[in-house]
N, C-alpha and C positions, 0 to 999 in steps of 0.2 A: 351800516355797521351796527350790529346789535351787541349790547352788553350781555355777557353770559349770566346765567342764574347765579353761579358762584360769585361772580363779580358784583352783582346786585346784592347778594347776601353779605358780602364783605362791606359794601358801602352802607347797607342798612345797619350792620353791627357797629360800624364807625360812627354813624349818626347817633345811635343809641348810646355809645360810650361818651360822645361829646355832650349829649344831652344830660347824662348823669353828672358829668364833670361840672357843667354850668349849674345844674340844679343844686349841687352841694356846695357851691361857692357861697361865701357869706353875702347875705342880701345887703347888709349895711357895711360898706367898706370904707369907713371914715379914715382908718389908718392906712388903707391901701387903695388910693384912687386909681392906680394903674390897673387894678383888677377889672374895672369897667371896660377898659380897652382890650383886655384879654378876652373878656366875654364877647365884646364886639367882634373881635377877630374870629373867634370860634363860631359865632353866628354867621359871619360871612362865609366861612368854609362850609358850614352846614347848608346854607342857602345855595351856594354854588353847586354842591353835590346834588341837591334836590332839583335845581334848575336843569342841570346837564343830564342827569340819569332818570329821575323819576317823573319829571315833566317832559322828558324826551326831546329836549331842545338841542341836543348835541348835533343833530342833522338839520336843524332849522337854519334859516338865513342868519348870517352874522349880525345883521342889524337888529333882528328880533332878540337874539341872545344878549346883545349889548343893552338894549332897552330894558329887558327884564333884570339884568344884573345892575344896571343903573338905578332902577327902582329899588332894588334890594339895598344898594349902597346908600342911597338917600334916606330910606326909611330907617335902617339900622343906625346910621349916623345921627339922625334926628333924635331917636330914642336914647342913644348913648349920651349925646351932648345934653339932653334934658336931664338925664339922671345925674350927670357930673355937675352941671352948673345950675340945675334946678330951676 
């Protein structure tokens, strides 16, 4: 099952919009610690889209998709927790 070009274009535009959203979020969120977790969630969504569609793992064996998503989850969680708790 292939993703249509218009579907990929939509996903690419979604990734672009999410990137702009994160890029314009305040870097120092002393008053808003929950903002780190919002950025973490957006990063997971972006990573999942990239894994599924642009790395073409949608048709890959489930174990491979789970391993790659697990890596994404561990890496983004470690970065977020380091940013929050320093």
